[in-house]
ZAKEKE-646127 format. One line per field, with one value per atom (N, C-alpha, C, CB): atom name; x, y, z. Coordinates in steps of 0.1 Angstrom, whole numbers, plus 5000, padded with zeros to 4 digits. Glycine has a CB too. Layout:
<rokes>
a = c(CA,...)
east = c(X,...)
north = c(Y,...)
up = c(Z,...)
</rokes>
This chain:
<rokes>
a = c(N,CA,C,CB,N,CA,C,CB,N,CA,C,CB,N,CA,C,CB,N,CA,C,CB,N,CA,C,CB,N,CA,C,CB,N,CA,C,CB,N,CA,C,CB,N,CA,C,CB,N,CA,C,CB,N,CA,C,CB,N,CA,C,CB,N,CA,C,CB,N,CA,C,CB,N,CA,C,CB,N,CA,C,CB,N,CA,C,CB,N,CA,C,CB,N,CA,C,CB,N,CA,C,CB,N,CA,C,CB,N,CA,C,CB,N,CA,C,CB,N,CA,C,CB,N,CA,C,CB,N,CA,C,CB,N,CA,C,CB,N,CA,C,CB,N,CA,C,CB,N,CA,C,CB,N,CA,C,CB,N,CA,C,CB,N,CA,C,CB,N,CA,C,CB,N,CA,C,CB,N,CA,C,CB,N,CA,C,CB,N,CA,C,CB,N,CA,C,CB,N,CA,C,CB,N,CA,C,CB,N,CA,C,CB,N,CA,C,CB,N,CA,C,CB,N,CA,C,CB,N,CA,C,CB,N,CA,C,CB,N,CA,C,CB,N,CA,C,CB,N,CA,C,CB,N,CA,C,CB,N,CA,C,CB,N,CA,C,CB,N,CA,C,CB,N,CA,C,CB,N,CA,C,CB,N,CA,C,CB,N,CA,C,CB,N,CA,C,CB,N,CA,C,CB,N,CA,C,CB,N,CA,C,CB,N,CA,C,CB,N,CA,C,CB,N,CA,C,CB,N,CA,C,CB,N,CA,C,CB,N,CA,C,CB,N,CA,C,CB,N,CA,C,CB,N,CA,C,CB,N,CA,C,CB,N,CA,C,CB,N,CA,C,CB,N,CA,C,CB,N,CA,C,CB,N,CA,C,CB,N,CA,C,CB,N,CA,C,CB,N,CA,C,CB,N,CA,C,CB,N,CA,C,CB,N,CA,C,CB,N,CA,C,CB,N,CA,C,CB,N,CA,C,CB,N,CA,C,CB,N,CA,C,CB,N,CA,C,CB,N,CA,C,CB,N,CA,C,CB,N,CA,C,CB,N,CA,C,CB,N,CA,C,CB,N,CA,C,CB,N,CA,C,CB,N,CA,C,CB,N,CA,C,CB,N,CA,C,CB,N,CA,C,CB,N,CA,C,CB,N,CA,C,CB,N,CA,C,CB,N,CA,C,CB,N,CA,C,CB,N,CA,C,CB,N,CA,C,CB,N,CA,C,CB,N,CA,C,CB,N,CA,C,CB,N,CA,C,CB,N,CA,C,CB,N,CA,C,CB,N,CA,C,CB,N,CA,C,CB,N,CA,C,CB,N,CA,C,CB,N,CA,C,CB,N,CA,C,CB,N,CA,C,CB,N,CA,C,CB,N,CA,C,CB,N,CA,C,CB,N,CA,C,CB,N,CA,C,CB)
east = c(9356,9349,9341,9348,9332,9322,9312,9322,9300,9286,9272,9279,9272,9253,9247,9248,9234,9222,9217,9216,9210,9184,9178,9170,9170,9159,9149,9156,9146,9134,9121,9136,9108,9095,9093,9083,9083,9081,9080,9083,9073,9077,9077,9061,9084,9092,9088,9105,9087,9085,9094,9072,9098,9108,9100,9123,9099,9088,9098,9071,9092,9099,9085,9109,9090,9076,9092,9067,9082,9087,9097,9072,9105,9113,9106,9128,9110,9100,9090,9094,9085,9073,9074,9071,9063,9058,9064,9037,9065,9056,9045,9060,9042,9031,9017,9033,9010,9000,9002,8983,9003,9002,9021,9006,9029,9037,9038,9046,9041,9040,9053,9027,9063,9074,9073,9085,9081,9080,9093,9074,9097,9104,9124,9094,9115,9128,9120,9134,9124,9119,9128,9107,9130,9144,9136,9158,9138,9134,9145,9124,9149,9162,9152,9171,9156,9157,9165,9152,9165,9176,9168,9183,9184,9168,9156,9177,9164,9160,9145,9175,9147,9134,9128,9130,9123,9122,9116,9113,9128,9126,9124,9147,9114,9110,9111,9100,9115,9119,9108,9140,9096,9090,9080,9076,9073,9067,9054,9060,9050,9046,9033,9050,9029,9010,9001,9007,9016,9002,9004,9004,9013,9015,9005,9027,9003,8985,8989,8981,8983,8984,8990,8967,8984,8984,9003,8967,9003,9019,9033,9023,9044,9048,9060,9051,9063,9074,9070,9072,9088,9086,9080,9096,9079,9067,9082,9044,9079,9083,9094,9083,9105,9114,9111,9126,9128,9127,9135,9144,9144,9154,9164,9142,9173,9187,9187,9205,9190,9197,9210,9190,9225,9239,9235,9251,9240,9241,9259,9236,9251,9259,9257,9256,9261,9273,9281,9277,9285,9298,9306,9298,9315,9327,9328,9347,9332,9329,9343,9325,9353,9362,9364,9372,9356,9356,9352,9345,9363,9359,9357,9370,9351,9342,9335,9357,9330,9311,9307,9295,9300,9289,9292,9281,9307,9317,9314,9339,9313,9310,9301,9313,9290,9276,9278,9267,9277,9270,9281,9268,9294,9299,9295,9313,9290,9287,9272,9291,9261,9253,9251,9241,9260,9265,9265,9277,9279,9280,9272,9285,9262,9248,9243,9231,9245,9231,9214,9227,9218,9211,9209,9216,9200,9194,9192,9178,9201,9200,9198,9209,9193,9186,9191,9163,9203,9206,9204,9203,9204,9203,9209,9183,9215,9222,9217,9232,9223,9217,9230,9206,9230,9238,9247,9230,9245,9248,9253,9234,9244,9244,9238,9232,9242,9230,9224,9233,9211,9200,9202,9188,9207,9201,9194,9206,9179,9171,9174,9164,9160,9163,9149,9175,9143,9132,9129,9127,9116,9116,9118,9104,9112,9117,9132,9113,9142,9157,9165,9166,9151,9156,9162,9149,9160,9162,9180,9148,9179,9192,9209,9181,9199,9202,9210,9192,9204,9203,9217,9196,9219,9226,9235,9223,9240,9256,9258,9260,9248,9251,9263,9232,9252,9259,9265,9252,9272,9285,9297,9281,9290,9299,9310,9293,9298,9308,9292,9331,9283,9280,9272,9274,9264,9251,9241,9252,9230,9212,9209,9195,9200,9194,9176,9194,9172,9153,9147,9140)
north = c(2381,2374,2373,2375,2357,2352,2350,2349,2363,2360,2353,2376,2356,2345,2360,2323,2357,2366,2357,2374,2365,2358,2370,2365,2363,2375,2370,2374,2384,2385,2388,2395,2377,2379,2390,2371,2394,2403,2415,2404,2422,2434,2449,2436,2457,2464,2483,2457,2493,2505,2509,2510,2526,2535,2552,2532,2554,2563,2576,2556,2587,2606,2613,2617,2614,2620,2638,2599,2650,2664,2658,2671,2664,2670,2680,2678,2665,2676,2666,2693,2652,2646,2636,2637,2631,2621,2606,2622,2597,2586,2579,2578,2584,2581,2569,2581,2573,2555,2547,2554,2550,2539,2524,2553,2532,2527,2509,2541,2500,2495,2483,2492,2479,2472,2459,2474,2451,2437,2433,2439,2427,2418,2429,2410,2441,2445,2463,2438,2469,2484,2497,2484,2501,2514,2522,2517,2542,2548,2550,2550,2565,2574,2592,2572,2602,2612,2619,2613,2631,2642,2653,2644,2665,2678,2682,2699,2674,2672,2664,2658,2652,2646,2632,2647,2628,2616,2605,2617,2593,2583,2568,2582,2561,2550,2540,2552,2527,2517,2507,2515,2501,2495,2482,2512,2472,2461,2475,2445,2471,2482,2479,2482,2472,2467,2477,2449,2478,2489,2504,2491,2510,2523,2528,2526,2537,2547,2545,2569,2550,2548,2565,2541,2573,2589,2593,2601,2582,2584,2583,2574,2590,2597,2583,2617,2578,2568,2553,2562,2548,2533,2522,2527,2517,2506,2493,2507,2481,2471,2465,2474,2472,2460,2453,2464,2451,2425,2435,2399,2430,2435,2417,2445,2416,2406,2420,2404,2407,2405,2399,2398,2408,2402,2393,2411,2380,2374,2377,2352,2383,2388,2382,2402,2380,2399,2399,2408,2412,2418,2434,2418,2429,2437,2451,2421,2458,2470,2471,2479,2465,2469,2463,2469,2455,2448,2458,2436,2457,2468,2463,2479,2469,2463,2452,2454,2450,2439,2446,2443,2457,2459,2467,2467,2457,2468,2451,2479,2439,2433,2427,2430,2430,2431,2438,2437,2455,2465,2464,2483,2463,2465,2453,2467,2441,2434,2433,2425,2445,2447,2465,2436,2471,2479,2472,2483,2465,2461,2457,2456,2449,2443,2462,2428,2464,2474,2477,2470,2478,2473,2486,2460,2490,2503,2490,2514,2502,2500,2513,2491,2499,2515,2507,2520,2504,2508,2506,2515,2494,2507,2489,2520,2499,2492,2490,2498,2480,2478,2477,2463,2473,2475,2462,2473,2454,2437,2433,2427,2436,2433,2451,2417,2448,2454,2444,2461,2455,2453,2458,2460,2453,2463,2461,2467,2468,2467,2468,2476,2460,2460,2457,2452,2460,2459,2452,2468,2444,2430,2430,2423,2443,2440,2435,2448,2441,2436,2430,2449,2418,2410,2399,2408,2394,2377,2378,2376,2392,2397,2404,2420,2404,2407,2397,2410,2379,2376,2365,2385,2364,2362,2368,2360,2382,2387,2388,2402,2387,2382,2364,2379,2358,2343,2341,2332,2348,2352,2354,2368,2363,2365,2361,2362,2347,2336,2341,2339,2344,2349,2337,2364,2334,2327,2330,2314,2326,2339,2326,2346,2330,2316,2317,2328,2310,2326,2317,2327)
up = c(9461,9470,9468,9479,9467,9470,9476,9469,9475,9487,9482,9492,9493,9491,9498,9507,9490,9488,9491,9477,9496,9500,9488,9529,9482,9473,9479,9455,9488,9497,9490,9507,9496,9486,9490,9487,9479,9477,9468,9482,9467,9459,9475,9442,9469,9472,9467,9467,9476,9470,9478,9470,9469,9473,9472,9461,9484,9483,9492,9491,9488,9491,9494,9472,9503,9513,9519,9535,9517,9527,9538,9536,9537,9551,9558,9549,9570,9580,9580,9575,9573,9572,9588,9554,9592,9605,9596,9610,9601,9593,9594,9593,9580,9578,9583,9568,9589,9589,9581,9587,9571,9558,9564,9535,9569,9569,9584,9569,9574,9583,9583,9585,9596,9591,9591,9597,9579,9569,9569,9552,9558,9554,9553,9536,9549,9545,9547,9526,9559,9559,9563,9570,9559,9560,9559,9549,9568,9569,9571,9573,9560,9558,9563,9535,9573,9573,9572,9577,9558,9557,9561,9543,9556,9557,9542,9559,9536,9517,9518,9506,9522,9525,9531,9516,9534,9541,9530,9553,9538,9520,9531,9503,9526,9530,9522,9532,9522,9513,9525,9511,9515,9531,9521,9542,9519,9511,9502,9524,9494,9484,9486,9469,9491,9492,9500,9503,9513,9521,9515,9541,9500,9500,9492,9496,9493,9489,9476,9493,9463,9450,9442,9446,9456,9452,9458,9466,9470,9472,9460,9483,9465,9453,9459,9451,9446,9449,9433,9471,9440,9432,9434,9431,9423,9427,9420,9414,9423,9416,9420,9404,9429,9434,9444,9437,9435,9446,9456,9435,9464,9473,9478,9490,9474,9476,9489,9458,9500,9511,9510,9518,9515,9514,9523,9518,9524,9541,9547,9540,9557,9571,9582,9575,9589,9592,9590,9604,9583,9583,9590,9568,9596,9603,9585,9606,9596,9596,9587,9612,9595,9588,9574,9597,9572,9557,9546,9556,9540,9529,9515,9528,9506,9485,9492,9467,9505,9506,9494,9524,9492,9487,9470,9499,9468,9456,9451,9460,9452,9448,9441,9451,9445,9444,9432,9455,9434,9427,9413,9437,9409,9400,9390,9404,9394,9384,9378,9388,9384,9375,9376,9379,9376,9366,9355,9369,9351,9342,9332,9345,9340,9331,9330,9345,9333,9331,9340,9317,9353,9361,9370,9367,9376,9383,9396,9374,9408,9419,9431,9420,9440,9453,9462,9456,9472,9483,9495,9482,9509,9520,9527,9526,9539,9557,9567,9564,9568,9586,9590,9593,9603,9614,9604,9634,9606,9603,9589,9605,9577,9562,9553,9559,9541,9529,9525,9516,9523,9510,9498,9511,9480,9468,9461,9460,9462,9458,9442,9465,9428,9418,9415,9415,9396,9398,9390,9399,9394,9386,9374,9385,9364,9354,9345,9353,9357,9356,9369,9351,9371,9378,9375,9385,9367,9357,9353,9335,9351,9340,9355,9324,9366,9376,9383,9382,9393,9388,9379,9387,9371,9364,9361,9359,9363,9363,9377,9357,9387,9401,9399,9409,9393,9393,9384,9393,9379,9364,9372,9352,9381,9397,9403,9406,9405,9414,9424,9421,9424,9438,9437,9442,9452,9452,9459,9455,9447,9452,9459,9435,9466,9482,9474,9510,9469,9463,9472,9439)
</rokes>
């Protein structure tokens, strides 16, 4: 199944805070902001510009939004994107919302990612 993906503006960070942490004062919702609390950690994906240098995080991510919405009973949507990226040896960070999925790749692998996705038949809106 060919999909359309939108490359979001900006660079993102994926941060890790200790379990039980509150949202930090520097967290500001933006084009892509994702927060996950588990018993082991608090993970935040957000615009990297506001993340303090001392925060434990990986910076330099770019985000591709799968153009949804997708019904919950559809299967293999995310796999259609992840398989070509895995074959191109591109590491990812993925998050999901009610309507769609976001796949983040490092800036250094963006050109390789876009090439692999286009070769797989997907359309990229930049």
